[in-house]
C-alpha positions as CSV (number, residue, x, y, z in Angstrom):
1,M,79.2,43.6,-137.4
2,A,81.0,40.8,-135.5
3,K,81.5,40.7,-131.7
4,L,84.7,40.2,-129.8
5,N,83.6,36.8,-128.5
6,Q,82.9,35.6,-132.1
7,I,86.4,36.6,-133.1
8,I,87.9,34.8,-130.1
9,A,85.9,31.7,-131.1
10,V,87.3,31.6,-134.6
11,E,90.9,32.6,-133.7
12,K,91.9,29.1,-132.6
13,G,90.8,27.5,-135.9
14,V,92.6,30.2,-137.9
15,K,95.8,29.7,-136.0
16,S,95.6,26.0,-136.5
17,K,95.1,26.3,-140.3
18,A,97.9,28.9,-140.6
19,L,100.3,26.5,-138.7
20,Q,99.4,23.7,-141.1
21,D,99.9,25.9,-144.2
22,I,103.3,27.2,-142.9
23,T,104.4,23.6,-142.2
24,A,103.4,22.6,-145.7
25,A,105.2,25.5,-147.2
26,H,108.4,24.6,-145.3
27,H,108.2,21.1,-146.6
28,K,107.8,22.2,-150.2
29,V,110.8,24.6,-150.2
30,Q,113.0,22.1,-148.3
31,K,112.7,19.6,-151.3
32,P,114.9,21.1,-154.1
33,A,113.8,18.3,-156.5
34,L,110.3,19.7,-156.5
35,M,111.6,23.1,-157.7
36,A,113.9,21.7,-160.4
37,G,112.9,21.0,-164.0
38,I,114.8,19.8,-167.1
39,S,114.3,19.4,-170.9
40,R,116.7,17.6,-173.2
41,T,116.7,16.2,-176.6
42,Y,119.1,13.7,-178.3
43,Q,120.6,13.9,-181.7
44,P,122.9,11.1,-183.1
45,K,126.1,12.0,-184.9
46,D,124.9,10.5,-188.1
47,E,121.7,9.1,-189.6
48,E,122.6,5.6,-188.7
49,G,122.9,6.4,-185.0
50,E,120.4,5.4,-182.4
51,Q,117.4,7.7,-181.9
52,L,116.5,8.5,-178.3
53,P,113.3,10.2,-177.2
54,P,113.4,13.6,-175.5
55,E,113.4,13.8,-171.7
56,S,111.7,16.4,-169.6
57,T,110.8,17.1,-165.9
58,R,108.3,19.8,-165.0
59,V,108.9,22.2,-162.1
60,Q,106.4,21.2,-159.4
61,V,106.9,24.0,-156.9
62,Q,107.3,27.6,-157.8
63,G,108.8,29.8,-155.2
64,E,106.5,32.8,-155.8
65,D,103.4,30.5,-155.6
66,V,104.5,29.3,-152.2
67,L,105.0,32.9,-151.0
68,R,101.5,33.9,-152.3
69,E,99.9,30.9,-150.6
70,M,101.7,31.5,-147.3
71,A,100.9,35.2,-147.4
72,A,97.2,34.4,-148.0
73,S,97.0,32.0,-145.1
74,L,99.0,34.3,-142.7
75,T,97.0,37.4,-143.8
76,R,93.9,35.8,-142.4
77,L,95.7,35.1,-139.1
78,F,97.2,38.6,-138.9
79,D,93.8,40.2,-139.5
80,V,91.9,38.0,-137.0
81,T,94.5,38.6,-134.3
82,A,94.7,42.3,-135.0
83,T,90.9,42.6,-134.9
84,K,90.9,40.8,-131.5
85,D,93.8,42.9,-130.1
86,W,92.4,46.2,-131.3
87,A,89.1,45.3,-129.8
88,N,90.7,44.2,-126.5
89,C,92.1,47.8,-126.2
90,A,88.5,49.2,-126.4
91,A,86.5,46.4,-124.8
92,R,85.8,47.2,-121.1
93,A,83.3,46.6,-118.5
94,D,82.5,47.4,-114.8
95,V,83.0,44.7,-112.1
96,T,79.9,45.0,-110.0
97,V,79.0,43.1,-106.8
98,D,75.5,43.5,-105.2
99,G,75.0,46.7,-107.1
100,R,78.3,48.2,-106.0
101,T,80.9,48.9,-108.7
102,V,84.2,47.5,-107.2
103,V,86.3,48.4,-110.3
104,A,85.1,50.5,-113.2
105,D,85.9,50.4,-116.9
106,V,88.2,47.4,-116.7
107,P,89.9,46.1,-120.0
108,V,89.5,42.5,-121.0
109,S,93.1,41.6,-120.5
110,Y,92.9,42.8,-116.9
111,L,89.7,40.9,-116.3
112,L,91.5,37.7,-117.4
113,F,94.3,38.6,-114.9
114,L,91.8,39.1,-112.1
115,E,90.1,35.7,-112.8
116,K,93.4,33.9,-112.4
117,Q,94.4,35.8,-109.2
118,L,91.0,35.2,-107.7
119,T,91.2,31.5,-108.4
120,D,94.5,31.4,-106.4
121,L,93.0,33.6,-103.6
122,H,90.0,31.3,-103.3
123,T,92.3,28.3,-102.8
124,F,94.2,30.3,-100.2
125,V,91.2,31.5,-98.2
126,K,89.5,28.1,-98.1
127,K,92.6,26.7,-96.4
128,L,92.9,29.3,-93.7
129,P,93.2,27.8,-90.2
130,T,90.0,28.1,-88.1
131,L,89.5,28.1,-84.3
132,D,88.9,24.8,-82.7
133,A,85.1,24.4,-82.5
134,A,85.4,22.3,-79.4
135,E,86.5,25.4,-77.4
136,S,84.8,28.6,-76.5
137,W,86.8,31.6,-77.8
138,S,86.8,35.3,-77.0
139,H,88.9,38.1,-78.5
140,D,91.7,39.5,-76.2
141,P,92.2,43.2,-77.1
142,S,95.5,43.3,-75.2
143,T,97.2,40.7,-77.5
144,D,94.8,40.8,-80.5
145,W,94.7,37.0,-80.1
146,W,91.7,34.7,-79.4
147,K,91.6,33.0,-76.0
148,T,89.6,30.5,-74.0
149,D,88.3,30.9,-70.5
150,S,90.7,29.8,-67.9
151,V,90.4,26.1,-66.8
152,R,91.6,24.9,-63.4
153,T,93.0,21.4,-63.2
154,I,94.5,19.5,-60.2
155,R,98.1,18.4,-60.3
156,T,98.6,15.1,-58.5
157,K,101.6,13.1,-57.4
158,K,101.8,9.4,-56.8
159,V,102.8,8.7,-53.1
160,P,103.7,5.2,-52.0
161,R,101.6,3.6,-49.2
162,N,102.1,0.4,-47.3
163,H,99.3,-2.1,-47.0
164,V,100.0,-4.8,-44.3
165,K,98.6,-8.1,-45.5
166,A,99.8,-10.1,-42.6
167,E,101.1,-8.9,-39.2
168,A,104.6,-10.0,-38.1
169,T,104.9,-13.1,-35.9
170,D,107.7,-14.6,-34.0
171,K,108.2,-16.9,-37.0
172,H,107.5,-14.7,-40.0
173,P,108.1,-11.1,-40.8
174,A,105.1,-8.9,-41.7
175,Q,103.8,-9.2,-45.3
176,V,103.6,-5.6,-46.7
177,E,102.3,-4.6,-50.1
178,V,103.4,-1.2,-51.5
179,Y,100.8,0.7,-53.5
180,Y,100.6,4.2,-54.9
181,E,98.0,6.8,-54.1
182,D,97.3,10.0,-56.2
183,V,97.6,12.9,-53.9
184,S,96.7,16.5,-54.9
185,I,99.7,18.8,-54.7
186,G,98.6,21.8,-56.6
187,Y,96.5,23.4,-59.4
188,W,97.1,24.3,-63.0
189,T,95.2,27.2,-64.4
190,T,95.2,27.1,-68.2
191,V,94.2,29.6,-70.9
192,K,94.6,28.7,-74.6
193,F,95.5,31.3,-77.2
194,S,95.1,31.2,-81.0
195,G,95.9,33.3,-84.0
196,A,93.5,31.3,-86.2
197,L,90.3,32.8,-87.6
198,P,86.7,32.1,-86.6
199,A,85.0,29.8,-89.0
200,R,82.4,32.6,-89.7
201,R,85.2,34.9,-90.8
202,V,86.7,32.3,-93.2
203,N,83.2,31.6,-94.6
204,E,82.6,35.4,-95.1
205,L,85.9,35.8,-96.9
206,T,85.2,32.8,-99.1
207,E,81.8,34.1,-100.0
208,R,83.3,37.5,-100.9
209,V,85.9,35.9,-103.2
210,E,83.3,33.8,-104.9
211,K,81.0,36.8,-105.5
212,L,83.9,38.8,-107.0
213,Q,84.8,35.8,-109.2
214,Q,81.3,35.7,-110.6
215,A,81.3,39.5,-111.1
216,V,84.6,39.3,-113.0
217,K,83.2,36.5,-115.2
218,F,80.1,38.5,-116.0
219,A,82.2,41.6,-116.7
220,R,84.4,39.6,-119.1
221,E,81.3,38.2,-120.9
222,E,80.0,41.8,-121.2
223,A,83.3,43.1,-122.5
224,N,83.6,40.3,-125.0
225,G,80.2,41.1,-126.4
226,A,81.5,44.4,-127.6
227,E,81.3,45.0,-131.4
228,V,84.6,44.9,-133.3
229,T,85.9,46.7,-136.3
230,D,87.7,44.4,-138.8
231,Q,91.4,45.2,-139.1
232,R,93.2,44.7,-142.3
233,V,96.9,44.4,-141.3
234,G,97.9,41.3,-143.2
235,D,97.8,43.0,-146.7
236,A,100.0,45.8,-145.5
237,V,102.6,43.5,-143.9
238,F,102.8,41.0,-146.7
239,G,102.6,43.7,-149.3
240,Y,105.9,45.0,-147.9
241,L,107.5,41.6,-147.1
242,F,106.7,39.7,-150.4
243,G,105.8,42.6,-152.7
């Protein structure tokens, strides 16, 4: 008895061949000349007249033959697809991580859906913003934010000062140079806050997603290993359509 993964493996080839056969059938029936034939003979009016040989053209394409060929090709496609779809309804497996069943008895179609969603989630989680590693953070229960310890810094102001380079004389005024001195005028106390996540949390989430991704793949492989019952749908369909 075949397994579901074997049916899936041959389905693509069967689809490809059916498409080629349908295309060929279309081309045949779209050329009226191939379906036309003729037979004619010539008889002169009297014995002295010119004798001409008979002419004939055979019919090259017979409509019923095209229908039979098309039905034969599509019957294989209909049967393979039916076998896969019937089996997909019954093929199920548990998604298990570290011995814990996360989701039980999951159909193959839903496992495929989960795989795609988890791929997108993995991308999202990997890009989550993390707390600046250069700072020391603690959780603030009152705001549910992360915060740093308070840091005190001095606020300064530039104050002009005069530097007398030369004292005044009766002939020359004093030579004074202005310079600026930083003078402390107050203090800033700063606390930084953040809604980002600790790196360890992002790493933990990433690991969980990756574990679940593996579990879903294993479950899909298990489900696809289920034995299938060959379905014979094509004969019934084309027996009605072309019968």
